[in-house]
N, C-alpha and C positions, 0 to 999 in steps of 0.2 A: 432505311425507309425512303422511298422515293419522295422527291419534293411534292408532287401532286398529292400524294397520301397524307404528307404533313399539312399542307395547306386545308385539305378537305376536312382533316380531323380538327383543327384549331377553328375552323368556321363552323363545323358541328357543335363544337363546345361552347362559342360563342351564342350561336341560335339557340342552344339548351338554356344558357343561362338567362338569356332575355325571356324565353317562354317560361321558366320558372319565376322570374320576377313578375311577369305579367299575371301568371295564376295566383300566385301567393301574395301579391301586393297589398291585400287587405288586412293580411295578419303578420306581416314581416316589419312592420313599423317598430314595435318594440325590440325587435332581435337586431334590427339594422342599427337602431339607436345605442343599443348595447355594446354592439361590436364597435362602433365608433367611439364610445366612451372607454370601452377597454384599451382601445388603441391609443387614445388621447392620454389616459392615466398609466399606461405600462411603464414609460420612463420613470414616472414617480415611484412605481413599486420598485423598480430595479435599484432606484438611488436608496430607498429604505433597506432594501435587502443588503447593499453594500455597507450601510450603516450598522449592520447586524440584526437586523429584525428577520425573521423567518417570511417565506413567500405568504403563508396564511396569514402572520400577524400583519405584514405590511397590506395585503388586500383589505384585512378587517379595518385597519386604521383608516385607509382611504375611502373605503364605503360608508364608514360612520361620518368622516367629515363631509363627504358628497351629501349623506342624507340629511345632515344638520343644516347645510347650506340651503338645500333644497325646502326643508321646513321653514327655514327663516324667509326665504324667498316667498313661499306660498302664504305666510301669515302676514308679512310686512309689505311686501312690493305688489303681489297680485291683487289684493283687494284695491289698492290705490290706482293700479292701472285699470282694473274693472270699471272702477267709478269714473275715471276719465274717459273711458271708451264710452261708456253709456251716455255721459254728458256730451262727449264731442259727436256722438250719432246725433243726439237731439240737437244741437246747436249748428250743426253744418249746413243745413239748408239757409238758416239766417245769416251765417257767415257768408256763404256765397251769395246770397241776395245783397248784402251790404257791399261785399267786394265788387259786384256787378255795378252797383250804383256808383261806388267811387270811380270805377274805370270809366262809366260811361260819362259821369259829370267832367272828369278830368279831359276825357276825350273830347267832348264838347268845347270845354274851355279852350284846349289846346287847337282845335279847329278854328275857333273864332278868332284868336290872337295869332296864330303862326301857320295851323294847316292850310287855310284858305289859299293863300300865294303858292304854297308848296304843291297842292292839289292841282291848281292851275298850271303851274309849269309842267307837271306830268300828264296833263290833258285830261284830268279826271274831275269830277263835280263834287260838289259838297253832299250831294245824294249818296255818291259811292262811299264816303266816309260814314254816314249813316247807316248803310247797309252793312258796312264791316262792323259797326258797332252792334248792330242787330245780331250778325252772325256770330260774333264773340259772345254775346250775351246769351244766345241759346246754346251754344256749345257748354258755356260754364254752369247753366242750369242742368242740361244733360249729364255733364260729368259729376255734378253735384248729387243728382238724383242716383245714378249708377252707384257711386262711392257709398251713399247711404244704403242702398239695398244690399250691396256687398257686404258691408260691415255688420249689417242686421243678421245676414244670412251666416256670417262667420260666427256670430256672437252666440246665436241661437243654435246652430247646428255643428258648432264646432267640436263638441264631444264626439259627434258621430264621425266628423271628417279626420280628426287627428287623434282619436282614441285616446284621450287623456288618462281614462283610467287604467288602461294597458300600459302605458308609458309610464305611469306613477308605480304601478305594482311589479309588472314583469321586468321592466328596463332594469331597475337595480338588481335584481336577483340574477339575471342573466349576466349582466356586467361584472357581477361578482366571480361568477364561474369563469367566465372569459379571462379576468385577470389573474385568478388563482391557477387556471392551466394554460396560460399564453405560451410560454416557453414549450411545454409537452405538445401543444398543437402545431407550433411551428416545426418541432423537431419531427412529428409525424408526416406533416406535409413534406418537409424536405427528403423524408426517407423514401416516399412514393415516387421520387423524380428518377428516370433512369440515370445510370451513373454516366452514360456518355454525353448527357445533356445537363449534368448537375452543376458544373461550373457555369456554364452560360445562364441557366436559371437563375442561379444564386446572385450572378451578376445583374441580371434584370430586377431580381427581387430587391437588392440594394439601391438600385437607381429609383425603383417605384416607391420604396420605403423613404427615400430622401425627398422625392417630389411631395408625397402626401404628408409627411411630417413637416415640411418646410411650410405647406400651406395650411394643412388643418390646424396644426397646434400653434403655429405663428399668427395666421389669421383669425384665430378664435380669441386668443389674447388681444388682438387689435380691435375685434369686435366689441369684447368686454369693455375695453378701455374708452372706445368712442360711445357706446352706450351710456357708460356712466358721466363721461365728459359731457356730452349733449344733455342727457336728462338732468343732471344736477346744475349744469350752467344756465340752460333754459329756464329752470325752475327757479334759481336765485334772482334772475333779472326780472321775474315776475310775469313771464310769458303763461298764457292760459295753455293748460295741456302740455306744459314743457316736459313732463317726466314721460309722459307717453309717447310724444314726438321724438325725444332723444333715445329711449330704450328700443323704439321700433325701428329708427335709422341707424342705430347701432347693430341691431340684429341682421338688418338687409344691408349692412356693409360687408358681408360675407360675399355677395355678388358685387363685382366691380362696379362702381359708379352709382348703383341704385341707391345704396344707403346715404352717399352724400347728396344725392339730388333730393333725395326724400326729407333730408333735415332741412335743405336751401329752401326748398318750395313751402313746405308746410309752415316752418318758422316764419319765413318772411311773409307769408299770406295772414297768418294768424296775427302776427306783429303790426301789420298794417290796419287790419280791421280793428283790432284792440285799441290801438293808440292813435288813430287818426283824427286830426290832422298834424299830430306830432310825428317826429321821424326818429325820436330817441331810441324807442324799443326795437325798432327796426334795425338801427345800426348796432345795438348791443348784441342783437340775435346774431346779426352778420359777423359780429367779432367773436362771438363763441364758434359759430361754424368755421370761420377761417383759421382761427387759433387751432381747433382740432385737426383740420386739414394739414395744417402746417407740422403739426406734431406727428401725425400719422405719415405724411409722405417723407419727412426728413429724419425722424428719428426711430419711431417704431416699425415700419414696414421693412425699411433696409436692415435692422438689426434684428427682427423676429421672424420675418418671412424671408429676406434675402433675393439674391437674383438667380439661385439654382433651382427654384420651383420648376420652370420647364412648362408652366402652364400659362398661355397666351390668354388674355382676358376674353377675346372673342371666342376661342375653343370653350373657355370656362362658362360664360354666358349660353352659348349653344347648348352646353351639355345640360346646364341646370334647368333651362326651359324644356328642352326635349325629354328629359327624364321626368321633370315635374309634371308634364303634360299627360305622359304616357302612364307613370306608376304613382303619381300624387306626392304626399309627403315623404313616402318612402323613396320615390326617386330622387327627390332633393337631396336626401341624406346620402345616398350611393352614387350621386352624379359625380361629385369631386374625386373620390377614389377611382371609380372607373374611368374617368376623363384623364387622370393622372398616369394610370396604367397602359390606357389606350396610346397615351402620348409617348411613354417610354417604349412600348413595343413598337410602334411607328417609326421611332427615331432609330431603334435597333435593326428594323427592317431595312431602313434606307441604308444604314451604316454597310450591312451584310451585301446590300444590292451594288454599293459603289465598290466593295471589294471583291464582287463575283466576276467571272470571266464575260458575262454578260455586257457589264460596264466597261471593264479595263480592256478586254481584247480590241486590238485595232485591226483593221483590214489589211490582208497579206500585201505585202510590196516586192516580194520576190519575183523576179522577171520569169515570165513564162517561157518554157524551152519546147521548142517544136522540133520533134525528130522527124527528119525525111526518110521514110522507108524506100530502100530501093528493091525493087522487084527482080529476083534473078531468073532469067530464062535458059534453063539448060541447053535447049535446041539451038538459040541463038550463040550461045558461047562456043559452040562446037563449030 
């Protein structure tokens, strides 16, 4: 097959995949979650099979354990988070107003004691500082109003957006069949690959699996740890909404830097408003945050995620934002696998390009040979 036909074929496959995701994005969420869940739990099923269980027995044991954990979470944790979320939405305007007052009063005190001389040296006036405080206040108020309206819309319309009912009912059923027939599906897909390309496709599949396994499985464990660490730690130090802030930050840690910034900003703001004018609660919240970051960066991520993932944080953030804006929550679930696969394919294409004659062929250095032709005139030779 000519190179042009191969490129056209794979571009067509990519466009068809994007079109199917866009058309069926409203119903794909439980199936995408089931595929992700089956992929995450497949190594556990393989381990149980090596211990002597059948594939059916291993799948049943895993799904029963998963359903039990889900029920415990729904009974014990979700109601607490729901109450904290409702309370947080109600007190958010007052928290922002108090934080704005603290910023305004401290800014005025700083301006009276230190800021006047600094503003004069910079060629500014005290009125400039007042304008800056007013702008900061307006920005905080607008951000609080936007956050409150967003949280209320998520809370009231969350079932329609995330399809909670379908997730709870359909996802475990589909994940059960995915785990049960995982090896058969892989063998079927492998049997459809043309023989001349089978070794290459298998090599790419192994690289994609290593990239996705390193990130999905490793980062999922990191997110669970951080959610538990932040939630329990902030609750034990007495921070209001500590469990809600901690679990939210842990879940958002799937996106690089977003979870850490969420934990830092929300816990610091709540601690300042709750314990002002004392600083003890703020320092304790910062201690919980910094300890979690130290454990993640030096112990958990190197051992669970590793350096062989091959997903640059910028590429990952772009993929999550792009797929999330296009396909909603389904896009967030499929963004990481597709980003990992795209990264592996691009690296493979670059390797093939560097090995091709287009890259390696040098310009010809052989000297040009000019042959001078002598025209023979028979009449002159006589």
